[in-house]
C-alpha positions in Angstrom: -17.8 1.7 -9.2 -16.4 5.1 -9.1 -18.1 6.1 -6.0 -16.5 2.7 -4.3 -13.2 3.6 -5.7 -13.4 7.2 -4.4 -14.4 6.3 -0.9 -11.7 3.6 -0.4 -9.0 6.2 -1.7 -10.1 8.6 0.8 -10.6 6.2 3.5 -7.1 4.9 3.5 -5.5 8.4 3.5 -7.8 9.4 6.2 -7.7 6.6 8.7 -3.7 6.3 8.6 -2.7 9.9 8.0 -0.2 10.0 11.2 2.3 12.9 10.2 6.1 13.4 10.9 5.1 15.2 14.1 4.7 12.0 16.2 8.2 11.1 15.4 9.8 14.4 16.6 7.7 14.7 19.7 8.7 11.2 20.9 12.5 11.4 20.3 14.2 11.1 23.6 17.8 12.2 22.6 16.1 15.9 22.4 15.8 17.0 25.9 16.1 20.8 25.8 13.3 22.7 24.3 15.7 25.7 23.8 18.1 23.4 21.4 18.9 25.0 18.1 17.6 23.3 15.0 18.4 25.7 12.5 20.3 29.1 12.2 19.5 31.7 9.7 22.5 34.4 10.0 22.6 35.3 13.6 19.1 34.3 14.1 18.6 30.9 15.8 15.2 28.6 15.7 14.8 26.5 18.8 13.2 23.0 19.0 10.3 24.4 20.7 9.7 26.8 18.1 9.7 24.4 15.6 7.5 21.8 17.6 5.0 24.7 18.3 4.4 25.2 14.2 4.2 21.7 13.8 1.6 21.2 16.4 -0.3 24.4 15.2 -0.5 23.1 11.6 -0.6 19.3 12.0 -1.3 18.5 15.7 -5.3 18.6 15.8 -5.2 16.4 12.5 -2.5 14.0 13.6 -4.2 13.2 17.1 -7.7 12.9 15.4 -6.4 10.0 13.3 -4.7 8.4 16.4 -7.9 8.6 18.1 -9.9 7.1 15.2 -7.4 4.3 15.1 -7.7 3.7 18.7 -11.8 4.1 18.4 -12.2 1.7 15.6 -9.8 -1.2 17.4 -11.6 -0.9 20.7 -15.2 -0.8 19.5 -14.5 -3.6 16.9 -13.4 -5.6 20.0 -16.4 -4.7 22.0 -18.5 -5.6 19.0 -16.9 -8.8 18.4 -16.1 -7.9 14.7 -13.0 -9.3 13.3 -11.3 -9.6 9.8 -9.9 -13.0 9.0 -6.7 -13.8 7.0 -8.8 -14.8 3.9 -10.7 -11.5 4.2 -7.7 -9.3 4.3 -5.9 -11.1 1.6 -9.1 -10.8 -0.6 -9.4 -6.9 -0.1 -5.6 -6.5 -0.5 -5.6 -8.3 -4.0 -8.4 -6.1 -4.7 -6.7 -3.0 -4.0 -3.7 -4.0 -5.7 -5.7 -4.7 -9.0 -7.9 -1.8 -8.9 -5.8 1.0 -7.4 -2.4 0.2 -8.1 -0.9 0.7 -4.8 1.9 2.7 -6.0 2.8 4.4 -2.6 5.9 3.0 -1.1 4.5 1.2 1.8 5.2 -2.4 3.4 3.1 -5.3 3.0 2.4 -5.0 6.9 1.3 -1.1 6.4 -1.0 -1.8 3.6 -2.3 -4.8 5.6 -2.9 -2.6 8.7 -4.7 0.1 6.6 -7.1 -2.1 5.0 -7.8 -4.1 7.9 -9.0 -0.7 9.6 -11.0 0.0 6.6 -12.8 -3.0 7.0 -13.4 -2.9 10.7 -14.9 0.6 10.4 -16.9 -0.4 7.5 -18.3 -3.6 9.5 -18.9 -0.9 12.2 -20.9 1.5 10.2 -22.8 -1.2 8.7 -23.3 -3.9 11.4 -27.2 -3.3 11.7 -28.1 -2.6 8.0 -30.4 -5.2 6.3 -30.0 -5.8 2.8 -32.0 -8.0 0.8 -30.6 -11.2 -1.1 -32.0 -9.7 -4.3 -30.2 -6.4 -3.8 -27.0 -8.0 -3.0 -27.3 -10.3 -6.1 -28.2 -7.5 -8.5 -24.9 -5.4 -7.0 -23.0 -8.3 -8.1 -24.1 -8.7 -11.5 -24.1 -4.9 -12.2 -20.5 -4.5 -10.8 -18.9 -7.9 -12.2 -15.9 -5.9 -13.3 -15.1 -5.4 -9.7 -15.1 -8.8 -8.7 -13.3 -10.3 -12.1 -9.6 -9.3 -11.6 -7.1 -9.7 -14.3 -3.3 -10.7 -13.8 -1.6 -8.0 -12.2 2.4 -7.2 -11.8 3.9 -4.7 -9.4 6.9 -3.3 -11.3 9.7 -0.7 -11.2 11.5 0.8 -14.1 14.6 2.7 -15.0 14.4 4.5 -18.5 17.6 5.4 -20.0 18.2 6.8 -23.7 20.6 4.2 -25.0 21.2 0.5 -25.0 24.7 0.9 -23.4 23.2 3.0 -20.8 20.6 0.1 -20.0 23.3 -2.4 -20.1 25.3 -0.5 -17.5 22.7 -0.3 -15.5 22.0 -3.9 -15.3 25.6 -4.2 -14.6 25.4 -2.0 -11.6 22.7 -3.9 -10.3 24.4 -7.2 -10.4 27.0 -5.5 -8.5 24.7 -4.8 -5.9 23.2 -1.3 -6.5 19.6 -0.1 -5.2 17.2 -0.2 -8.0 15.3 2.4 -6.4 18.5 4.7 -6.1 19.3 3.8 -9.6 15.9 5.1 -10.9 15.9 8.3 -9.1 19.5 8.9 -10.2 19.3 8.5 -13.8 15.6 7.2 -15.1 14.1 9.7 -17.7 10.6 8.9 -16.7 10.4 11.6 -14.0 7.0 10.5 -12.5 8.4 7.2 -11.5 11.9 8.1 -11.0 10.6 10.4 -8.1 8.9 7.1 -6.5 12.4 4.9 -6.9 10.9 3.6 -10.4 8.1 2.2 -8.8 4.9 2.0 -11.1 2.6 0.1 -8.9 0.4 -3.0 -9.9 -0.2 -3.1 -13.5 -3.2 -5.0 -14.7 -2.8 -7.2 -17.5 -5.8 -5.6 -19.4 -3.8 -2.1 -19.4 -3.3 -1.7 -23.1 -1.0 1.3 -22.5 1.6 -0.8 -20.7 1.5 -4.0 -23.2 4.9 -3.9 -23.7 5.7 -3.9 -19.9 3.0 -6.6 -19.3 4.7 -8.6 -21.8 8.1 -8.7 -20.4 6.9 -9.2 -16.8 5.2 -12.4 -18.0 8.5 -14.1 -18.3 10.1 -12.7 -15.0 10.2 -14.0 -11.8 9.4 -11.9 -8.5 12.7 -10.4 -7.4 14.4 -10.0 -11.0 15.0 -7.4 -13.0 14.7 -7.6 -17.0 17.2 -7.3 -19.9 17.0 -3.9 -21.6 13.4 -3.8 -23.3 13.1 -1.3 -26.2 10.7 1.5 -25.8 9.4 4.8 -27.5 11.3 7.0 -25.2 14.6 4.7 -24.9 15.2 1.4 -23.1 13.5 0.1 -20.1 14.9 -1.9 -17.1 12.2 -3.4 -15.2 12.2 -5.0 -11.9 9.3 -7.4 -10.9 8.3 -7.2 -7.0 5.1 -9.3 -7.2 2.7 -10.7 -9.3 -1.0 -11.5 -8.7 -2.8 -14.3 -10.3 -6.2 -13.2 -11.6 -9.4 -14.4 -10.3 -13.0 -13.9 -10.5 -14.8 -14.0 -7.4 -18.0 -15.8 -6.8 -20.9 -14.2 -5.3 -20.7 -16.0 -1.8 -16.8 -15.0 -1.7 -17.7 -11.2 -1.8 -21.4 -11.1 -0.3 -20.0 -9.5 2.6 -18.0 -6.9 0.9 -21.2 -6.0 -1.3 -23.3 -6.0 2.0 -21.3 -3.1 3.2 -20.8 -1.3 0.2 -24.4 -0.9 -0.5 -25.4 0.1 3.2 -22.8 2.8 3.2 -24.0 4.1 0.0 -27.6 4.0 1.4 -26.5 5.7 4.6 -25.2 8.4 2.6 -22.5 9.5 5.5 -18.9 10.1 5.3 -17.0 7.2 5.9 -15.5 7.9 9.3 -14.7 6.9 13.0 -16.2 10.4 14.6 -19.8 9.2 14.9 -18.3 6.6 17.1 -16.4 9.0 19.5 -19.4 9.3 22.0 -19.7 5.6 22.6 -16.0 5.4 22.8 -16.2 8.1 25.7 -13.3 10.2 23.8 -12.0 13.3 25.3 -9.1 15.1 24.1 -6.9 18.1 23.8 -9.0 20.1 21.8 -12.1 19.8 23.5 -14.7 19.7 21.4 -15.9 16.6 19.2 -14.2 16.3 15.8 -16.1 17.0 12.8 -16.7 14.8 10.2 
């Protein structure tokens, strides 16, 4: 199970690690390479110096990630590999329940990451032969991966006193941003830096029992009354709730096939092995390493 989670975590970071440099390089309003972007005393830093530094540090990595995305989508089309809406929804629910998905990404961004992940796995394992018995055995041995509890996507604002919590709710009712208030005043530094976002919390997480109990009575898109905590009072916001489900063997059979095949292959989950097939050539000349 840990191998499964680690591989997934690495994959979603690698496949879509398109850095800020792409944005800056594409800005049409910055026409002059000699434009000053910063000054230090009488010394100037030009746009060209800045972009050169960005390219030196991040250019190769960013371009490689863009190539990987194009390689995956191109070869998936050639091999007639598709990801259905049902497959994507199932995988997304598993991500949410198992990994929390705490990053501040939109549903479309997460969907695209997971879709590419599935396409790459299908490309890597399309010729693998796994017996029905091995698939069944994996399912039985890893039931916890396929028996998902109810999960709640929550954000929180933690303040010291009840009056502060009530004041926070008043400001929310007047139209203030929950994320902005969390960053401004929440005592929980970790979640405050994420606009209060806690990600998806599983119903069987005993350390979050108080939050879960409150979330059960909330509707998506609403905030709670003040909730007393050990560290003060919390105001919660429920983004979304996922109904728990136990997946049958048939529902996850293809997923298990991919997982076993990848473990048996004992290679990095990467699009690089397909660069030759996709006839990739790039600015840095040599083929990318795994």
